[in-house]
N, C-alpha and C positions, 0 to 999 in steps of 0.2 A: 444327575443333572449338572453337577459341577464340572465334570469332564467335558460335557458338550459345550459349555460356555468357554472353557479354556481352549478347546479345539477351534471354535469360531474366532477367538481373539488371536490365536497363533496364525490362523489363515489370513486374517485381516492384516496383521503385522507383516506377514511374508509377502503379501501381494499389494501392499500400500503404495509402493513405488510405481507399479503398473497402473493402479487406479489414478494416482496423481498425474502420471504421464498422459493417460487417456483424457483426463479433465483439461490439461493444458492444451492438448491437440484439439479438443472440441472447442475450447475458448478461442484458439487461434483461427479455427475454420469458421467460427460463428459470423464474422463480418461478411463472409462470402454469401451468406444466405439471408441476411436481414438488412433493413434499410439503414441509412446513415444516422437517422435519429436514434434508432435502437442501439446502434453501435456506440454512440455518444453516451446513452443512458447506461449501457453495460460498463463502459470504461470508467465513468464517474462513480458508478456503484462499486466497482472494484477498488478504486482509489480510496473511497470512504471506508470500505471494509479493511483495507490495509491500515488506514489511520486508526480505526477502532481497535484492531489487533495490537498495534504498537502502543496505544494508550493502555490497553489491558496489561501488556507486559510491564510497562513503566510504572503505572499507578497501582494496578492490582497485584502483580506478582512481586515487584521489587519494593513497592511502597514509597516511591519518590513522587513528589509533585513537580511536574516539569512544565513551566510556562514557555520555554524556548521552542518546544516542539510545535506548538500551535502557531508561533510566529513564523517558523520556517515553512510550515504547511501553507500559511497565507502568502508568503513570498512566492512559493511555487505556483499557487493558484492565480495570483495576480500576474505572474509572468505568462502563464498559459492564456489568460484572458487577453492580455495585450498582444501577444504574438498571434493569437487566433483571429481577433477582431481587426486589428490594424494592418497586419501583414499577411494574413491568410495562410499561415503555416499549417501543414497537415497535422492531424491529431497524433499520428504515430511518431512524428518528430517532436511534438510538443512534450510528450511524457519524459524522454530523457533530457531534453534541454531544460525543462522546468526543474527537474530533479537536480541537475548540475548547478543551476543558478541558486537553488535553495541550499545545496551543499556548500557552494562557494560563500554564500552569506553566513553559513554556520562556521566555516573555517576562518573567515576574516572579521567575525564579530568582535566588539571591543573587549570582551572579557568573559570569564566563566560565569559572571552573574547574569549575563544575557543568554548564553548558550544553554545553561542548565540551572534554572532556579529550583533548587531541590531542598526539601525539608524532610528529614527522616523522623519517624516517631518512635 
């Protein structure tokens, strides 16, 4: 029984790049087949999944408590809302623009106390 499990694990490891590539292609082709509403839902779902994964890495794996990450996520979200509602910028342009604005805010924030408020236990 043990060898069957190890064979499955090695198959998954050997073909994980193909599986991830197929998922990326399917996600890229998804907006061609669904409405704009569901495209927005999928994009916002993906953004929140990335936020959750990053919090898992910082808080769960590393053990740091980071308040700056939420602030920069809020800056990106606020940028997205303003550019989308007031200027009608396309969603696919909003994602990199908002990421760059949030990264710029992180680069030029007043000090390390704002960018990473960390407490180690």
